[in-house]
C-alpha positions as CSV (number, residue, x, y, z in Angstrom):
1,M,-0.1,0.0,-0.1
2,K,2.9,2.5,1.0
3,Q,4.5,1.5,-2.5
4,F,1.3,2.2,-4.3
5,I,0.9,5.7,-2.5
6,K,4.7,6.6,-3.2
7,M,4.0,5.8,-6.9
8,A,0.8,7.8,-7.0
9,A,2.7,10.8,-5.5
10,L,5.4,10.3,-7.7
11,T,3.0,10.2,-10.8
12,V,1.2,13.7,-9.7
13,A,4.6,15.1,-9.1
14,V,5.8,14.2,-12.8
15,C,2.5,15.6,-14.2
16,T,2.4,18.7,-12.4
17,S,6.2,19.4,-13.4
18,V,5.3,18.7,-17.0
19,T,2.4,20.9,-16.9
20,A,4.2,23.7,-15.1
21,N,7.2,23.5,-17.7
22,A,4.8,22.9,-20.7
23,A,6.3,24.5,-23.8
24,T,6.1,24.2,-27.6
25,R,9.3,22.9,-29.1
26,W,9.8,22.8,-32.8
27,D,12.9,20.8,-34.6
28,M,14.0,22.9,-37.6
29,A,15.9,21.2,-40.3
30,T,18.6,23.3,-42.2
31,P,21.1,22.3,-44.8
32,Y,23.9,24.6,-44.1
33,V,26.7,24.8,-41.5
34,D,26.8,27.3,-38.8
35,A,29.7,29.3,-40.7
36,T,27.1,30.5,-43.2
37,H,25.2,33.8,-42.6
38,H,21.9,31.8,-43.3
39,T,22.4,29.6,-40.4
40,Q,23.8,32.3,-38.2
41,N,20.6,34.3,-38.9
42,I,18.4,31.4,-38.4
43,R,19.9,30.7,-34.7
44,Q,19.2,34.6,-34.1
45,F,15.6,34.2,-35.4
46,A,15.1,31.1,-33.2
47,E,16.5,33.0,-30.2
48,E,14.2,35.9,-30.9
49,V,11.1,33.7,-31.1
50,K,12.2,32.2,-27.5
51,T,12.8,35.5,-25.9
52,A,9.4,37.1,-27.3
53,T,7.5,34.0,-25.8
54,D,9.5,33.9,-22.5
55,G,10.9,30.7,-23.5
56,E,7.7,28.9,-24.1
57,F,8.3,28.6,-27.8
58,E,11.5,27.2,-28.7
59,I,12.9,26.4,-32.0
60,I,15.7,23.7,-32.0
61,V,18.1,24.5,-35.1
62,H,19.7,21.3,-36.5
63,A,22.2,22.6,-38.9
64,G,24.3,21.2,-41.7
65,A,21.8,18.7,-42.9
66,S,22.4,16.9,-39.4
67,L,18.5,16.0,-39.1
68,I,17.4,15.7,-42.6
69,K,19.1,15.7,-46.0
70,H,18.6,19.1,-48.0
71,K,16.5,17.5,-50.8
72,E,14.1,15.9,-48.2
73,I,13.5,19.1,-46.3
74,P,10.6,20.3,-48.4
75,R,8.8,16.8,-48.1
76,A,9.5,16.7,-44.3
77,V,7.9,20.1,-43.7
78,R,5.0,19.0,-46.0
79,T,4.4,15.8,-44.0
80,Q,4.9,17.4,-40.6
81,Q,8.0,15.1,-40.1
82,V,9.3,18.6,-39.0
83,P,7.3,21.6,-38.6
84,I,9.8,24.2,-40.1
85,G,12.6,24.1,-42.4
86,E,15.1,25.9,-44.5
87,V,15.5,25.2,-48.1
88,F,17.4,26.6,-51.2
89,I,14.6,27.8,-53.3
90,G,16.0,26.3,-56.8
91,I,16.0,22.8,-55.5
92,L,12.2,22.6,-56.0
93,G,12.6,23.5,-59.7
94,N,11.4,20.0,-60.8
95,E,8.2,20.5,-58.9
96,D,7.4,24.0,-60.5
97,P,9.5,26.1,-62.8
98,I,8.7,29.3,-60.6
99,Y,11.3,28.0,-58.2
100,K,13.8,28.3,-60.9
101,L,13.3,32.1,-61.5
102,D,15.9,33.5,-59.0
103,N,18.4,30.9,-60.5
104,L,18.4,32.2,-64.0
105,P,21.9,33.3,-64.9
106,F,22.4,37.0,-65.3
107,L,18.9,37.8,-64.9
108,A,19.5,39.7,-61.3
109,T,23.0,40.2,-60.8
110,N,23.1,42.7,-57.9
111,F,21.0,43.0,-54.8
112,T,18.9,45.7,-56.0
113,Q,17.8,43.8,-59.0
114,A,17.5,40.4,-56.7
115,K,15.3,42.4,-54.2
116,K,13.1,43.5,-57.2
117,L,12.9,40.1,-58.7
118,Y,11.9,38.7,-55.1
119,E,9.1,41.3,-54.6
120,V,7.6,40.4,-58.0
121,S,7.8,36.6,-57.6
122,K,6.9,36.5,-53.7
123,S,3.1,36.2,-54.3
124,A,3.7,33.3,-56.8
125,L,6.1,31.5,-54.4
126,Q,3.4,31.7,-51.5
127,A,0.7,30.4,-53.7
128,K,2.9,27.5,-54.7
129,L,3.8,26.6,-51.2
130,D,0.2,27.0,-50.0
131,K,-1.0,24.2,-52.3
132,K,1.2,21.9,-50.8
133,G,0.4,22.8,-47.3
134,M,3.1,25.2,-46.4
135,M,3.9,28.9,-45.7
136,L,6.6,31.2,-46.7
137,L,8.0,32.7,-43.4
138,Y,11.1,34.8,-45.1
139,S,13.7,34.5,-47.6
140,V,17.5,35.5,-47.6
141,P,19.8,35.8,-50.4
142,W,23.4,34.3,-51.1
143,P,26.2,36.6,-52.2
144,P,26.4,36.5,-56.2
145,Q,27.5,33.1,-57.5
146,G,31.0,32.9,-58.7
147,L,33.2,30.3,-60.4
148,Y,35.5,27.9,-58.4
149,S,38.0,25.8,-60.5
150,K,41.2,24.0,-60.2
151,E,42.5,25.6,-63.7
152,P,42.0,29.1,-64.7
153,I,38.8,29.6,-66.9
154,N,39.4,32.1,-69.6
155,N,36.9,31.2,-72.3
156,I,33.6,29.0,-72.7
157,A,35.7,26.0,-74.2
158,D,37.6,25.7,-70.6
159,F,34.0,24.2,-69.5
160,K,33.8,21.4,-71.9
161,G,34.0,17.8,-70.5
162,A,34.6,19.4,-66.8
163,K,32.5,17.8,-63.8
164,L,30.4,20.8,-62.6
165,R,28.6,20.7,-59.3
166,A,25.0,21.2,-59.9
167,Y,22.5,22.0,-56.8
168,S,19.7,22.6,-58.8
169,S,17.8,21.7,-62.0
170,T,18.9,25.3,-63.4
171,L,22.3,24.6,-62.9
172,S,22.3,21.2,-64.5
173,R,20.6,22.7,-67.5
174,L,23.6,25.6,-67.4
175,A,26.4,22.8,-67.2
176,I,25.0,20.8,-70.2
177,L,24.9,24.1,-72.3
178,L,28.6,24.6,-71.2
179,E,29.1,21.0,-72.4
180,A,29.9,20.0,-68.8
181,S,28.8,17.2,-66.7
182,P,26.5,18.3,-63.9
183,T,26.9,16.4,-60.6
184,T,24.8,16.7,-57.5
185,V,26.8,17.4,-54.4
186,Q,25.6,18.7,-51.0
187,S,27.4,21.7,-49.6
188,V,28.5,19.7,-46.7
189,E,30.1,17.1,-49.1
190,I,32.0,19.7,-51.5
191,P,35.7,19.3,-49.9
192,Q,35.5,15.3,-50.3
193,A,33.9,15.6,-53.9
194,F,36.6,17.8,-55.0
195,S,39.4,15.6,-53.3
196,T,37.9,12.4,-54.9
197,G,37.5,14.0,-58.3
198,I,33.8,13.8,-58.3
199,I,33.7,17.4,-59.1
200,D,36.2,19.6,-61.1
201,M,34.5,22.9,-60.6
202,M,31.5,24.5,-59.0
203,I,29.6,27.9,-59.3
204,T,28.6,29.0,-55.9
205,S,28.7,32.0,-53.4
206,P,31.9,33.3,-51.6
207,T,30.2,32.1,-48.4
208,T,30.0,28.4,-49.4
209,G,33.4,28.7,-50.5
210,V,34.8,30.0,-47.3
211,S,32.7,27.7,-45.2
212,S,34.1,24.8,-47.3
213,Q,37.4,25.9,-47.2
214,S,37.6,26.0,-50.9
215,W,41.4,27.1,-50.9
216,D,42.2,23.4,-49.7
217,Y,41.0,21.9,-53.1
218,V,40.9,24.7,-55.8
219,N,43.1,27.7,-56.6
220,N,40.7,30.0,-58.7
221,Y,37.9,32.0,-58.0
222,T,36.4,34.0,-61.2
223,D,34.0,36.5,-60.0
224,V,31.4,36.4,-62.8
225,Q,28.4,37.2,-60.3
226,A,26.1,34.9,-62.3
227,W,23.0,35.1,-60.1
228,I,21.9,35.8,-56.6
229,P,19.6,32.8,-55.5
230,K,17.8,32.8,-52.1
231,N,16.9,30.4,-49.4
232,M,13.5,30.3,-48.0
233,V,12.2,29.3,-44.3
234,I,9.2,27.5,-44.8
235,V,6.7,26.1,-42.0
236,N,3.8,23.5,-42.1
237,K,0.5,25.4,-42.3
238,R,-1.3,23.0,-39.8
239,A,1.6,23.2,-37.3
240,F,1.2,27.2,-37.7
241,K,-2.6,27.2,-37.0
242,R,-2.0,24.8,-34.0
243,L,0.2,27.4,-32.4
244,D,-1.4,29.8,-29.7
245,K,-2.0,33.5,-31.5
246,S,0.8,35.0,-29.4
247,F,3.3,32.4,-30.7
248,Q,2.0,32.9,-34.3
249,Q,2.8,36.6,-34.0
250,A,6.1,36.1,-32.4
251,L,7.1,33.8,-35.1
252,L,6.0,36.4,-38.0
253,T,7.6,39.3,-36.3
254,A,10.9,37.5,-35.9
255,A,10.7,36.2,-39.5
256,A,10.3,39.8,-40.7
257,T,13.2,40.9,-38.8
258,A,15.3,37.8,-40.0
259,E,14.6,38.7,-43.6
260,Q,15.7,42.3,-43.3
261,R,18.7,41.2,-41.3
262,G,19.5,38.3,-43.7
263,W,19.8,40.7,-46.9
264,E,22.1,43.0,-45.0
265,M,24.3,39.9,-43.9
266,A,24.3,39.0,-47.4
267,M,25.7,42.4,-48.5
268,N,28.5,42.1,-46.0
269,E,29.3,38.8,-46.9
270,T,29.8,39.4,-50.3
271,T,32.8,41.7,-49.7
272,S,34.2,40.1,-46.7
273,K,34.1,36.5,-47.9
274,T,35.5,37.4,-51.4
275,Q,38.5,39.0,-49.5
276,E,38.7,36.2,-47.4
277,L,39.2,33.9,-50.2
278,A,42.1,36.0,-51.6
279,A,43.7,36.3,-48.2
280,K,43.7,32.4,-47.9
281,G,45.7,32.3,-51.3
282,M,43.2,31.8,-53.8
283,K,43.5,33.5,-57.1
284,V,40.6,36.0,-57.5
285,V,39.9,37.5,-60.7
286,E,37.4,39.3,-62.9
287,P,36.2,37.3,-66.1
288,T,37.6,38.0,-69.2
289,P,35.1,39.9,-71.7
290,E,35.1,37.0,-74.0
291,L,34.0,34.7,-71.2
292,M,31.3,37.1,-69.9
293,E,30.1,37.4,-73.5
294,S,29.5,33.7,-74.0
295,L,28.2,33.4,-70.5
296,K,25.4,36.0,-70.9
297,A,24.4,34.7,-74.4
298,I,23.8,31.4,-72.7
299,G,21.9,33.2,-69.8
300,D,19.6,34.8,-72.2
301,D,19.0,31.5,-74.0
302,M,18.0,30.0,-70.5
303,A,15.6,32.8,-69.7
304,K,13.8,32.2,-73.0
305,E,13.5,28.6,-72.2
306,W,12.3,29.1,-68.6
307,A,9.5,31.6,-70.0
308,E,8.2,28.9,-72.4
309,E,8.3,26.3,-69.6
310,A,6.6,28.4,-67.2
311,G,4.1,29.6,-69.5
312,E,1.9,32.7,-69.1
313,E,2.5,33.2,-65.5
314,G,6.3,33.1,-66.0
315,K,6.1,35.3,-69.0
316,A,4.0,37.8,-66.8
317,L,6.7,37.6,-64.0
318,L,9.5,38.3,-66.2
319,S,7.5,41.3,-67.9
320,E,6.7,42.8,-64.7
321,Y,10.4,42.4,-63.5
322,H,11.8,44.0,-66.7
């Protein structure tokens, strides 16, 4: 009898403790390591949500694809495997061409143009996500994309036969037009991919170049400023609706702050990380006029292809942007 009373008392104590300390915890899947400005921004975003809710709503950030692989994050959010995640927008290009828009080469090559393109396409992105049971919380850009290679790239012929890292369907198409071989490699796998010969070159941001310590496996960085892609933080709609109203507002307020802060971080990253590549011994060069002329011509062709694929909706977005 004494044992029963003791067990009952323990059960009551545990239940009381759980009730007293009840809090909402969300696991957040992100694909990039802590060294990137995206992950740093997300960690600050999570901290602001926690502070605004007096610790009652906590977002646990799992960086570097440690919880879910990058390509699987959208499905994981859609199916409520996790309520929130970060994803590179272009990785969804196979689902709908609208997701490819900010990856079109030489369409938006500075931050003013990139912000305008985002404003033009934001409602379309929101509509696509809504149909899949998801919401767009905020979006943050990468610095302009540059070319990393073991050998100097002076003209279009230098791409022929090379193994080019492709992280989206658009980049895969670009690789094919360059007569290179597109190879899918996650950002956390870049050093090993270069060291084992899986890839010979990549087009990515100075941020990724620094976080993956690119100077250990390539010598050249050609600052072609091809495009300014973005990541987006997405949330499951049902999970959002189940939140207390005050938690919803805290999440949305922190998201708006994170978006503004993230754009500023990206602009600062462009300068600081490019300088760091040079400081680590990489040869940072401007592209030759011959190379840029050829790349821009391919970019024009890809924009036309995209407009045909995206149909009237895509053509209208391009028209509004221009």
